[in-house]
C-alpha positions in Angstrom: 30.3 21.2 -5.4 31.8 17.9 -4.3 33.4 17.4 -0.8 36.7 15.6 -0.1 35.1 12.3 0.5 33.1 12.3 -2.7 36.1 13.4 -4.7 38.1 10.5 -3.2 35.3 8.0 -4.0 35.1 9.2 -7.6 38.8 8.6 -8.1 38.9 5.3 -6.2 41.5 6.7 -3.8 41.7 7.1 0.0 40.8 10.5 1.5 44.3 10.7 2.9 45.9 10.2 -0.5 43.6 12.8 -2.2 44.3 15.3 0.6 48.1 14.8 0.4 48.0 15.0 -3.4 46.2 18.4 -3.2 48.8 19.6 -0.7 51.6 18.5 -3.1 53.3 15.9 -0.9 56.2 14.1 -2.6 55.1 10.7 -1.3 52.2 10.9 -3.7 53.3 10.3 -7.3 53.3 13.2 -9.7 50.8 11.4 -12.0 48.4 10.9 -9.1 48.8 14.5 -7.9 48.0 15.7 -11.4 45.0 13.4 -11.8 43.6 14.5 -8.4 44.1 18.2 -9.3 42.3 17.8 -12.6 39.4 15.9 -11.0 39.1 18.6 -8.3 39.0 21.4 -10.9 36.4 19.5 -12.9 34.0 19.2 -10.0 34.8 22.6 -8.4 36.3 21.2 -5.2 38.3 23.7 -3.2 40.1 22.6 0.0 39.2 24.3 3.3 41.8 27.1 3.5 42.3 27.0 7.3 42.6 23.2 7.3 45.0 23.3 4.5 47.2 25.8 6.3 47.2 23.6 9.3 48.3 20.6 7.3 51.0 22.6 5.6 52.4 23.9 8.9 53.1 20.4 10.0 55.0 19.6 13.2 55.1 16.0 12.0 54.2 14.9 15.5 51.3 13.1 17.1 51.3 13.3 20.9 49.9 11.0 23.5 49.8 11.9 27.2 50.1 9.2 29.7 49.7 9.6 33.5 52.8 8.2 35.1 53.0 6.1 38.3 56.3 5.6 40.1 58.4 3.1 38.2 56.4 2.8 35.0 54.5 4.7 32.3 51.0 3.3 31.5 49.7 -0.3 31.5 51.6 -2.7 29.2 48.6 -3.1 26.7 48.7 0.7 26.1 52.4 0.5 25.3 51.9 -2.4 22.9 49.2 -0.5 21.1 51.3 2.6 21.0 54.2 0.7 19.5 52.1 -0.4 16.6 50.6 3.0 16.1 54.0 4.6 16.0 55.2 2.2 13.4 52.3 3.0 11.0 52.4 6.7 11.6 56.1 6.7 10.8 55.3 5.3 7.4 53.2 8.4 6.8 55.9 10.8 7.9 54.6 11.4 11.4 56.3 10.6 14.7 54.5 9.5 17.8 55.7 11.2 21.0 54.8 10.0 24.5 54.4 12.7 27.0 54.4 11.3 30.6 52.2 13.5 32.9 54.0 14.1 36.2 52.1 13.5 39.5 50.1 16.6 40.3 50.1 18.0 36.7 47.0 18.2 34.7 46.8 16.3 31.4 44.8 19.3 30.1 47.8 21.6 30.7 50.0 19.3 28.7 47.5 19.3 25.9 47.4 23.1 26.0 51.2 23.4 25.7 51.3 21.1 22.7 48.4 22.8 20.9 49.1 26.4 21.8 52.8 25.9 20.9 51.8 24.3 17.6 54.0 21.4 18.4 51.6 18.6 17.2 49.5 17.8 14.2 47.1 15.6 16.2 46.7 13.9 19.6 45.8 10.4 20.9 44.0 10.3 24.2 43.8 7.3 26.4 41.7 6.3 29.5 38.9 8.7 28.7 36.6 10.2 31.4 32.9 10.4 31.0 33.2 14.2 31.0 36.6 14.6 29.5 38.0 18.2 29.5 40.8 17.1 27.1 38.2 16.2 24.5 36.3 19.4 24.9 39.5 21.5 24.6 40.7 19.8 21.4 37.2 20.0 19.9 37.1 23.8 20.7 40.5 24.3 19.0 39.7 22.1 16.0 42.7 19.8 16.6 42.4 16.3 15.1 42.5 13.6 17.7 41.4 10.0 18.4 40.5 8.6 21.8 41.1 5.1 23.2 37.7 4.9 24.8 34.4 6.7 24.5 33.1 9.8 26.4 29.7 11.4 27.0 30.5 14.4 24.8 27.6 15.8 23.0 29.7 16.3 19.9 30.9 13.1 18.1 34.6 12.4 18.1 36.8 9.6 16.7 37.4 6.6 19.0 38.2 3.0 19.3 36.7 1.2 22.2 35.6 -2.2 23.4 31.9 -2.9 24.3 32.5 -3.1 28.0 28.8 -3.1 28.8 28.1 -6.2 26.7 31.3 -8.0 28.0 30.6 -7.5 31.7 26.9 -8.4 31.2 28.0 -11.6 29.5 30.6 -12.4 32.2 28.0 -11.9 34.9 25.4 -14.0 33.1 27.9 -16.8 32.7 28.6 -16.9 36.4 24.9 -17.0 37.1 24.5 -19.9 34.6 27.2 -21.7 36.6 25.2 -21.4 39.8 26.5 -18.3 41.4 24.0 -16.0 43.0 26.3 -13.6 45.0 28.3 -12.1 42.1 30.3 -9.1 43.1 31.9 -6.3 41.0 35.2 -4.7 41.7 34.8 -1.4 39.9 37.2 1.2 38.7 36.6 4.9 39.4 33.3 5.8 37.9 34.4 9.1 36.4 36.2 6.9 33.7 34.0 5.8 30.9 35.4 2.3 30.7 34.7 1.7 34.4 31.2 3.1 34.3 30.4 1.1 31.2 31.6 -2.1 32.7 29.8 -1.5 35.9 26.6 -0.9 34.0 27.0 -4.2 32.3 27.4 -6.1 35.6 24.4 -4.2 37.1 22.2 -4.9 34.1 22.9 -8.6 34.3 22.3 -8.8 38.0 18.9 -7.1 37.5 18.0 -9.4 34.6 18.6 -12.4 36.9 16.5 -10.9 39.7 19.6 -10.3 41.9 20.4 -7.3 44.0 23.4 -5.4 42.6 24.7 -4.6 46.1 28.1 -6.4 46.1 30.1 -3.6 44.5 33.3 -1.9 45.7 35.2 0.8 43.9 38.9 1.3 43.8 41.9 2.6 41.8 42.4 0.6 38.6 45.6 -1.0 40.0 46.6 -4.0 42.0 46.3 -2.1 45.3 42.8 -0.8 44.4 41.6 -4.3 43.6 43.1 -5.7 46.8 41.4 -3.2 49.0 38.1 -3.4 47.1 38.1 -7.2 47.4 38.7 -7.0 51.2 35.7 -4.7 51.5 33.5 -7.2 49.7 34.9 -10.1 51.7 33.9 -8.4 54.9 30.2 -8.4 54.0 28.0 -10.7 56.0 27.1 -12.6 52.8 30.2 -12.3 50.8 30.4 -13.0 47.0 31.1 -16.4 45.5 32.3 -14.8 42.2 34.0 -11.5 41.3 33.9 -9.6 38.0 36.8 -7.1 38.1 37.1 -4.0 36.0 40.8 -4.6 35.1 43.3 -7.4 35.2 45.5 -5.4 37.6 42.5 -5.1 40.0 41.8 -8.8 39.6 45.4 -9.6 40.5 45.1 -7.5 43.6 41.9 -9.3 44.4 43.6 -12.7 44.1 45.9 -11.7 46.9 43.0 -10.7 49.1 41.4 -14.1 48.4 44.6 -15.9 49.5 44.3 -14.1 52.8 40.8 -15.3 53.9 39.4 -18.6 54.7 37.5 -20.1 51.7 39.0 -17.6 49.3 40.2 -20.4 47.1 36.6 -21.2 46.3 35.7 -17.7 45.0 35.7 -17.5 41.2 37.2 -14.4 39.5 37.5 -12.8 36.1 39.3 -9.7 34.9 39.6 -7.6 31.7 42.5 -6.6 29.5 44.3 -9.9 29.0 47.6 -8.7 30.5 50.5 -11.2 30.0 51.1 -11.5 33.7 47.6 -12.9 34.1 48.7 -16.2 32.7 51.2 -16.6 35.5 49.1 -15.8 38.6 47.9 -18.6 40.9 45.4 -19.7 39.7 45.9 -18.4 36.1 43.6 -15.4 35.6 40.5 -15.8 33.4 40.0 -12.6 31.6 38.3 -10.7 28.8 39.8 -8.6 25.9 38.7 -6.4 23.0 38.6 -8.2 19.7 40.5 -7.0 16.7 44.0 -7.4 15.5 46.6 -4.7 14.9 44.9 -2.1 17.0 47.9 0.1 16.8 47.5 0.3 13.0 43.8 1.0 13.4 44.6 4.0 15.7 47.2 5.2 13.2 44.6 4.9 10.4 42.0 6.9 12.3 44.5 9.6 13.2 45.6 10.0 9.6 41.9 10.1 8.4 41.1 12.7 11.1 44.0 14.9 10.0 42.8 14.6 6.4 39.4 16.0 7.6 37.1 13.0 7.5 33.9 13.4 9.6 34.2 12.2 13.2 31.1 10.1 12.8 32.9 7.9 10.3 35.9 7.4 12.6 34.3 5.4 15.4 35.0 1.7 16.1 33.3 -0.3 18.8 34.7 -3.8 19.1 33.2 -6.8 20.7 34.6 -8.4 23.9 35.8 -12.0 24.0 36.6 -14.3 26.9 40.1 -15.7 27.6 39.4 -18.7 29.8 42.1 -20.0 32.1 41.4 -21.3 35.6 40.2 -18.6 38.0 36.6 -18.5 36.8 36.1 -22.3 37.3 36.8 -22.5 41.0 34.5 -25.0 42.8 31.2 -23.4 44.0 30.6 -24.3 47.6 26.9 -24.8 48.5 25.5 -21.9 50.5 
């Protein structure tokens, strides 16, 4: 008996189209629906009954939870991605709803309310933790989802992520090649996968170069966290000559700290995320970003394929990291 993927391949159609044809959706032409049904009967394919019930009892909503800080909801690059994702989901008859998570409220509880109330067809999770209870919950309930970032889950799940390890290793090696030997890392909270992965990349490069990875300070992944972490490193007896920051927001906070100390203008710095505001800092912030265009459309595609029942192992994208060079990483290196 063929499975859904094999049936789709034999017909030269996408899994989503075949699934929707079998469920009788009007956005698939009558001729295609009939062709798919005949092919399914011929090979003995029968849709999973529970999955089909779930698809038919559609809420026509995909939810994304975003922790909210006073005055704004999520970093700008998340919102840009969500806008593109919403546009492509709408074309498939699904609406993307953003659910801000109030301070003191658990994201897991928000997920539970959506799932237990049958309010959503799928979920998009951002800023994943290494041990992410949201992922474990959705896996246990069989709810389709895609994450913006990886986890350490033993079960595979769909994701799109940047290769932070390789990116931060390359950034550190580049500083070393430029003559830096005291290369510090301003790290995000290590329970988050992105922060842990980027810290590992910095640490690996330091060890490759025979340097002690001891100039590391952790903070919240915001401007205030970067400012305080930078001050901590600048108080060290042998302070860094270069800083690799986990996020652009942290790097912007670190730039303020550098302006407050003697010799701070000689310390090189690089961030990650390519936030638009980085081009307008003083000096303009050199940064890194995940490669790939139209990431919102990519997330929408994975969500639709997850809803259609494609295996999680086939819904994973790891993108390379590229440099966005401005001025902050080229600051003159003063001889020790």
